[in-house]
Phi, psi and omega in degrees: 000135181229128180055038177076009181250128181287141181288157179300324180292323177294318178296317180296318179296316179298318178297320179297316179297317180295320178296318179297317178297319179299310183292327176296317180293323177296313180300314179299318179297319179296318178297313179298318179298314180299321179290328185276345187272345191300334189244140176271346180267146177296141181229169170264125181240125183245136181231134171266122181237134177245153174270141180228169179220122175260138176220153179215136177226131181296138173283161179307127179085353181279144181291151178286167172254164180258121174269136187299334181254336188248358182078210182290131179224152178262354180210139182212145176227149176217136172267143183220163168259146178221113359287158181252009182213120177232157182234131177221171176261151175301133181099343179293146167273126184248132175239117175258115174263106186256122181253116182275100179265328182236148181089144180291321185206138174236137178244102189258137178216157174228085188301322184294340177249017177054037176275119181291168180297136175242123180269126181235117180273157180307132180093343181273155170234127179230150179259140174239124185239136177201166175257128179280084190268007176212150182274153178139192177246126186230151181267142159245138189213158174262117181282354176276340181234075188264332182225176183295336177293343177240028178060037180235195006283143178258103188217148173229171185229139176246117178262113181257114180281141177270095183288143183262000000 
């Protein structure tokens, strides 16, 4: 970096990493979708989900990044679920086993399936069970990390297929 301007090679490398992550997430989604479509009968589907934390801090002389709520920043953190996208069939019983590895406390809810808040402290693993009784894409989220001021939004998605 020279005079606060990132070099073309750094920009290209960052772009390459982002493209690789994008295609990996697409591939993973296709695999999960393929595994989830096979049965016409309702099943119990269990997923292990962990909480994660991504952080970035600018190196000396490195340009800041833009946070959607705070503008240019030299340091940023985000809490995430991993995986953050699951696929099930309508009628399936879904069990999310959420293991809180990062963050002091997560308050997880799935409003569209009337799943009440579940408090998960760091180090704990708790199960959330519900029936995916309608098709569509629905959020599971941590209400403790809702905006960038709280290192969020911390959200995942449940894709419920409408089986015929």
